[in-house]
Backbone as CSV, one residue per row, in Angstrom:
resi,resn,N_x,N_y,N_z,CA_x,CA_y,CA_z,C_x,C_y,C_z
1,MET,8.659,38.506,114.058,7.779,37.423,114.469,8.093,37.045,115.909
2,ARG,7.078,36.851,116.700,7.288,36.462,118.096,7.883,35.069,118.187
3,SER,8.502,34.827,119.305,8.981,33.470,119.567,8.314,33.021,120.840
4,TYR,8.188,31.758,120.926,7.527,31.125,122.082,8.470,30.070,122.667
5,PRO,8.339,29.765,123.942,9.182,28.675,124.531,9.037,27.370,123.731
6,THR,10.125,26.642,123.677,10.138,25.359,123.018,9.089,24.461,123.593
7,ASN,8.327,23.798,122.733,7.277,22.821,123.068,6.083,23.445,123.833
8,SER,5.959,24.765,123.827,4.832,25.410,124.547,3.536,25.216,123.736
9,PRO,2.431,25.285,124.442,1.201,25.217,123.721,1.051,26.306,122.645
10,GLN,1.654,27.495,122.862,1.666,28.569,121.947,2.469,28.181,120.680
11,ALA,3.651,27.620,120.852,4.446,27.250,119.750,3.727,26.162,118.908
12,ALA,3.100,25.255,119.611,2.331,24.189,118.898,1.156,24.831,118.103
13,ALA,0.447,25.722,118.791,-0.741,26.334,118.190,-0.313,27.161,116.922
14,ARG,0.907,27.684,116.960,1.333,28.483,115.816,1.510,27.639,114.562
15,ILE,1.915,26.292,114.752,2.045,25.385,113.635,0.648,25.145,113.091
16,VAL,-0.319,24.972,113.933,-1.738,24.803,113.514,-2.156,26.078,112.753
17,ALA,-1.865,27.240,113.322,-2.242,28.490,112.662,-1.570,28.609,111.317
18,LEU,-0.362,28.226,111.133,0.323,28.259,109.880,-0.439,27.374,108.868
19,THR,-0.836,26.232,109.290,-1.651,25.345,108.398,-2.924,25.991,108.003
20,VAL,-3.590,26.680,108.960,-4.856,27.373,108.654,-4.687,28.405,107.564
21,VAL,-3.631,29.186,107.699,-3.450,30.321,106.737,-2.638,29.957,105.484
22,ALA,-2.093,28.737,105.385,-1.192,28.336,104.351,-1.836,28.375,102.900
23,ASP,-3.157,28.259,102.885,-3.812,28.327,101.591,-4.243,29.777,101.262
24,GLY,-3.843,30.687,102.082,-4.166,32.159,101.812,-5.537,32.563,102.307
25,ASP,-6.266,31.688,102.931,-7.636,32.019,103.451,-7.880,31.234,104.715
26,ILE,-8.552,31.898,105.667,-9.016,31.204,106.819,-10.475,30.843,106.550
27,GLY,-10.690,29.553,106.198,-12.027,29.106,105.788,-12.880,28.734,106.957
28,ASP,-14.217,28.798,106.777,-15.189,28.338,107.799,-14.983,26.925,108.164
29,ALA,-14.717,26.041,107.184,-14.522,24.614,107.424,-13.393,24.367,108.389
30,GLU,-12.323,25.199,108.219,-11.155,25.012,109.113,-11.457,25.483,110.552
31,ILE,-12.098,26.616,110.687,-12.518,27.061,112.005,-13.473,26.145,112.721
32,GLU,-14.439,25.678,111.935,-15.381,24.650,112.528,-14.636,23.407,112.957
33,TRP,-13.689,22.982,112.154,-12.892,21.818,112.472,-12.119,22.031,113.805
34,LEU,-11.475,23.177,113.902,-10.700,23.551,115.167,-11.613,23.384,116.326
35,ASP,-12.823,23.907,116.227,-13.783,23.864,117.401,-14.343,22.439,117.604
36,ARG,-14.695,21.793,116.537,-15.318,20.476,116.666,-14.429,19.470,117.325
37,LEU,-13.124,19.482,116.952,-12.140,18.559,117.500,-11.463,19.132,118.790
38,ALA,-11.904,20.267,119.256,-11.360,20.898,120.432,-9.852,20.945,120.398
39,VAL,-9.314,21.446,119.309,-7.859,21.477,119.094,-7.230,22.289,120.205
40,HIS,-7.925,23.346,120.624,-7.401,24.091,121.757,-7.099,23.276,122.973
41,GLU,-8.003,22.373,123.295,-7.794,21.480,124.450,-6.631,20.494,124.247
42,GLN,-6.559,19.970,123.054,-5.474,19.057,122.690,-4.090,19.684,122.797
43,LEU,-4.097,21.052,122.606,-2.840,21.799,122.698,-2.593,22.386,124.056
44,GLY,-3.558,22.284,124.988,-3.408,22.808,126.327,-3.771,24.330,126.396
45,LEU,-4.653,24.762,125.581,-5.075,26.153,125.577,-6.602,26.225,125.759
46,ALA,-7.086,27.389,126.181,-8.497,27.723,126.134,-8.842,28.110,124.671
47,ARG,-10.124,27.923,124.293,-10.553,28.221,122.986,-10.211,29.608,122.544
48,HIS,-10.470,30.602,123.415,-10.171,31.979,123.047,-8.659,32.195,122.929
49,GLU,-7.841,31.468,123.636,-6.400,31.588,123.474,-5.946,31.117,122.086
50,LEU,-6.474,30.030,121.643,-6.188,29.528,120.286,-6.606,30.554,119.226
51,HIS,-7.797,31.061,119.346,-8.247,32.037,118.360,-7.435,33.314,118.432
52,ALA,-7.073,33.778,119.639,-6.228,34.948,119.767,-4.842,34.692,119.186
53,LEU,-4.298,33.480,119.372,-3.020,33.163,118.756,-3.131,33.202,117.219
54,LEU,-4.208,32.707,116.726,-4.348,32.756,115.248,-4.364,34.193,114.780
55,ASP,-5.094,35.068,115.452,-5.075,36.486,115.138,-3.694,37.077,115.238
56,THR,-2.969,36.821,116.321,-1.643,37.309,116.512,-0.683,36.851,115.459
57,PHE,-0.843,35.586,115.061,0.042,34.989,113.995,-0.195,35.792,112.684
58,CYS,-1.454,36.025,112.415,-1.789,36.764,111.165,-1.178,38.172,111.250
59,GLU,-1.260,38.816,112.403,-0.689,40.113,112.570,0.834,40.111,112.359
60,ASP,1.471,39.058,112.905,2.950,38.955,112.700,3.202,38.773,111.223
61,LEU,2.437,37.983,110.531,2.705,37.769,109.103,2.516,39.090,108.283
62,LEU,1.451,39.825,108.659,1.216,41.075,107.931,2.252,42.107,108.216
63,SER,2.905,42.089,109.347,3.906,43.091,109.696,5.359,42.671,109.348
64,SER,5.494,41.465,108.810,6.844,41.028,108.549,7.225,41.243,107.133
65,ASP,8.532,41.458,106.947,9.000,41.712,105.621,9.081,40.433,104.766
66,GLN,8.984,39.297,105.340,9.140,38.052,104.521,7.773,37.447,104.104
67,LEU,6.710,38.135,104.368,5.387,37.591,103.961,5.409,37.372,102.471
68,ARG,4.991,36.244,102.068,5.027,35.862,100.628,3.691,35.296,100.171
69,TRP,2.621,36.048,100.285,1.277,35.531,99.894,1.226,35.165,98.436
70,ALA,2.045,35.814,97.596,1.974,35.471,96.177,2.520,34.070,95.910
71,ASP,3.304,33.553,96.818,3.890,32.237,96.675,2.902,31.230,97.335
72,ALA,3.318,29.923,97.326,2.467,28.883,97.818,2.368,28.875,99.348
73,CYS,3.310,29.408,100.039,3.349,29.369,101.460,3.620,30.831,101.996
74,PRO,2.872,31.265,103.060,2.974,32.656,103.463,4.296,33.001,104.206
75,VAL,5.218,32.059,104.431,6.426,32.362,105.147,7.631,31.816,104.321
76,ASP,8.753,32.424,104.502,9.935,31.889,103.800,10.496,30.651,104.522
77,GLU,11.476,30.035,103.838,12.004,28.749,104.362,12.652,28.907,105.720
78,ARG,13.354,30.010,105.976,14.012,30.227,107.257,12.954,30.326,108.370
79,THR,11.944,31.147,108.154,10.888,31.282,109.180,10.144,29.965,109.406
80,LEU,9.876,29.235,108.357,9.286,27.869,108.418,10.121,27.006,109.328
81,ALA,11.425,26.975,109.041,12.393,26.184,109.895,12.370,26.655,111.327
82,ASP,12.338,27.920,111.540,12.348,28.521,112.903,11.039,28.057,113.683
83,LEU,9.924,28.151,113.009,8.644,27.766,113.623,8.688,26.223,113.955
84,MET,9.142,25.414,112.996,9.195,23.958,113.263,10.243,23.639,114.353
85,GLY,11.281,24.472,114.422,12.289,24.260,115.472,11.865,24.482,116.894
86,GLU,10.746,25.234,117.051,10.227,25.458,118.377,9.564,24.218,118.981
87,ILE,9.331,23.207,118.127,8.716,21.954,118.603,9.835,20.879,118.590
88,GLN,10.260,20.496,119.763,11.345,19.437,119.879,10.813,18.112,120.407
89,ASP,9.695,18.111,121.140,9.183,16.898,121.734,8.593,15.986,120.660
90,PRO,9.072,14.812,120.554,8.470,13.828,119.539,6.993,13.557,119.573
91,ALA,6.477,13.483,120.815,5.027,13.279,120.955,4.215,14.502,120.468
92,ILE,4.700,15.676,120.764,4.021,16.928,120.283,4.134,16.976,118.765
93,ARG,5.271,16.642,118.245,5.435,16.675,116.736,4.457,15.776,116.088
94,LEU,4.338,14.582,116.604,3.465,13.586,115.982,1.994,14.019,116.125
95,LYS,1.626,14.589,117.271,0.246,15.095,117.456,-0.053,16.228,116.440
96,LEU,0.948,17.118,116.313,0.748,18.276,115.401,0.676,17.811,113.944
97,LEU,1.507,16.858,113.581,1.433,16.344,112.204,0.021,15.784,111.910
98,ARG,-0.438,14.971,112.828,-1.791,14.387,112.632,-2.901,15.455,112.556
99,LEU,-2.816,16.376,113.491,-3.853,17.458,113.484,-3.752,18.278,112.231
100,CYS,-2.554,18.619,111.779,-2.370,19.463,110.571,-2.818,18.708,109.307
101,VAL,-2.589,17.431,109.241,-3.046,16.695,108.076,-4.572,16.693,108.029
102,GLU,-5.228,16.442,109.164,-6.687,16.475,109.238,-7.188,17.922,108.879
103,LEU,-6.493,18.946,109.375,-6.897,20.321,109.161,-6.797,20.637,107.656
104,ALA,-5.701,20.227,107.050,-5.513,20.508,105.653,-6.585,19.790,104.821
105,GLU,-7.057,18.654,105.249,-8.123,17.978,104.534,-9.551,18.399,104.910
106,ALA,-9.665,19.299,105.859,-11.032,19.712,106.356,-11.947,20.224,105.275
107,ASP,-11.375,20.934,104.322,-12.201,21.507,103.266,-12.222,20.627,101.980
108,ALA,-11.807,19.379,102.121,-11.769,18.409,101.080,-10.776,18.819,99.932
109,HIS,-9.887,19.712,100.233,-8.824,20.050,99.248,-7.580,20.475,100.015
110,VAL,-6.456,19.783,99.692,-5.198,20.171,100.248,-4.476,21.115,99.281
111,ALA,-4.467,22.371,99.711,-3.811,23.411,98.893,-2.285,23.271,98.869
112,GLU,-1.669,23.852,97.869,-0.244,23.794,97.729,0.482,24.305,98.988
113,GLY,0.002,25.401,99.521,0.615,25.972,100.719,0.518,25.003,101.942
114,GLU,-0.600,24.368,102.053,-0.816,23.374,103.118,0.143,22.202,102.961
115,SER,0.284,21.784,101.725,1.204,20.678,101.382,2.643,21.032,101.743
116,ILE,3.007,22.236,101.474,4.390,22.733,101.821,4.603,22.705,103.320
117,VAL,3.596,23.196,104.096,3.736,23.161,105.557,3.858,21.723,106.062
118,LEU,2.973,20.838,105.557,3.027,19.463,106.001,4.406,18.820,105.627
119,GLY,4.848,19.065,104.410,6.119,18.556,103.987,7.248,19.069,104.795
120,ALA,7.197,20.331,105.186,8.224,20.945,106.091,8.221,20.251,107.426
121,ALA,7.054,19.987,107.973,6.964,19.352,109.292,7.575,17.962,109.209
122,VAL,7.212,17.215,108.165,7.784,15.888,108.059,9.308,15.916,107.906
123,GLU,9.810,16.824,107.121,11.247,16.980,106.864,11.955,17.449,108.069
124,HIS,11.516,18.541,108.681,12.192,19.102,109.842,12.138,18.207,111.133
125,TRP,11.075,17.486,111.223,10.865,16.668,112.399,11.174,15.156,112.217
126,GLY,11.609,14.839,111.002,11.983,13.454,110.718,10.875,12.468,110.851
127,LEU,9.661,12.863,110.424,8.531,12.010,110.568,8.037,11.365,109.273
128,HIS,8.995,10.985,108.474,8.669,10.354,107.132,7.831,9.105,107.350
129,ARG,8.200,8.224,108.251,7.429,6.976,108.444,6.073,7.270,109.016
130,GLU,5.937,8.156,109.906,4.624,8.506,110.425,3.721,9.134,109.420
131,MET,4.238,9.858,108.469,3.469,10.453,107.446,2.877,9.359,106.579
132,LEU,3.674,8.342,106.310,3.153,7.229,105.482,2.039,6.478,106.259
133,ARG,2.253,6.351,107.580,1.245,5.668,108.387,-0.072,6.521,108.416
134,THR,0.092,7.833,108.548,-1.066,8.750,108.540,-1.805,8.648,107.228
135,SER,-1.055,8.617,106.113,-1.670,8.590,104.830,-2.382,7.276,104.483
136,SER,-1.748,6.153,104.969,-2.316,4.870,104.643,-3.268,4.316,105.648
137,GLY,-3.383,5.031,106.742,-4.346,4.645,107.816,-3.836,3.546,108.716
138,ASN,-2.526,3.237,108.676,-1.988,2.174,109.578,-1.707,2.677,110.906
């Protein structure tokens, strides 16, 4: 799996990509949501860069030995921790959590894999309070 500089737009986009693929499918609702909310701009990327990163992330998953599609999340715990570890900036973490919650809800169903990714973000980034605020609308 490739690594990206800490807090880079690519590292942030990969967390979004993980949320997109966490349910085992890249749905039309999720892609439309990415475009409608201009997630690429929010992350500091061009639209084609975000879509290319999504493709690259899928290629990395397919070529890795730890791909676990049969389970609820397509990556193992260590890889999940490594991906979350590339985001150190508190403001980027909070932005990503909010984006990923919205993304997981885009198809009106939060799949188990998406829930695992969101839970990992909250746990690794220490955003327990923010998750409650996001959920309750405060």
